[in-house]
Phi, psi and omega in degrees: 000308182298314183295320179300316184280318190239352183095161184299329180292343179294339178291344183249019178296139176080016184296318183297316180290324180294323181288324177297320182293316182292329180294326180268308183295307183297322182299316182290313186291322178282321184286335180270351183303306182291320172301323178292326177295321179292323176298325182277002172101020176291136176239333177218119183303331183286344184234015180292128175304145181299327183293329176293323179294314179297315181295320178293320177295319180295314181296319175297320182293324183295310181297314181299318182292320182298318181290320187268004182307315180309317181289333176292319180297316179297319182295314180298318180300315182293320181290331181274347185290138177236122182140215185291175183288141180246154174248156180297322180289324178294320178290321176304314179295320179297316180295316182297321180291345183269007181154013175074203183300328180300331181296334179287346180246020174293133180075013188297326180295319179293320178297320181291321176298312181301313183297321180299314179296309183298310184289327178296313185291313186296306183290318181291320179297312178301308181303314185291311180297319182297312184282333175296317179295323182286311182298328181265008179065025181282317180214156176265157177298122181173187182303315181303315179295315176306316179300309184299313181297322178288328179291318177299315184297323180295321179290319178298317180296315183296324182289318184279333186265345181307306179303322182286324178297322180294316180295313183300314182297318178296322179292318181294328190258023173296140181301150180301128178080001181238128182251095178286321186239135180282344180175189183296315180297318182294321178293322182291322181291322181290324180290321179294320175300325182288322186209013179070200184299325182301333183294335179279353180242020171295131180076029180293321183301305175300327177304308180292323177300328178281308187287326184294299180296321184295316183296318180297310178302314184299315179289321184293317178296314180303316181295318183295319182295320180295320177296320181297327182262014174076021179260148178290150178299158182304000000 
């Protein structure tokens, strides 16, 4: 549908904002994961309780998403735009004119909740699957295990974040000057009224298609980079 109406390049709308977001958000959420685990009392990655992994991932996600929220707003605006070509600076000016600096933090609470769920699920699932496989002698640490653990993490992330993404997108894309939803819970309730639980999983297939390959590449590259610089794996 998108390719038919707008061409193949429409699939890459918001690419500049998305890249800017990943450079800030992902650097923080991945970089803060292990420090938070140590704060929570981790001594050996092989025996760390799963709740500490979830808590560390959630905390790192909240901080990273809060700082990077302006880039998230720009990305969603650019992706939702229909019409002529947009520049990231043009969208930034448009967002600013709609309410000043506060407009860049529209939906920040929803974004932080989503980030907590996403990061906790992603990092904890990968970390837990990887060490369970090693501890139980199912697989040895290496590329094969990294692939399996990241694949499981990708499915888990797509499942847990779909409902929050539906709510977040609706909040971000409210018409200028019009407040359809009073907040995250109001949006969630109205979405549920429209179509029940299934309404929160509209677009699940493209959600998984995005998170699956992205998560696999992200973790495998991360592990390789850590090895290159003499760091232990996660």
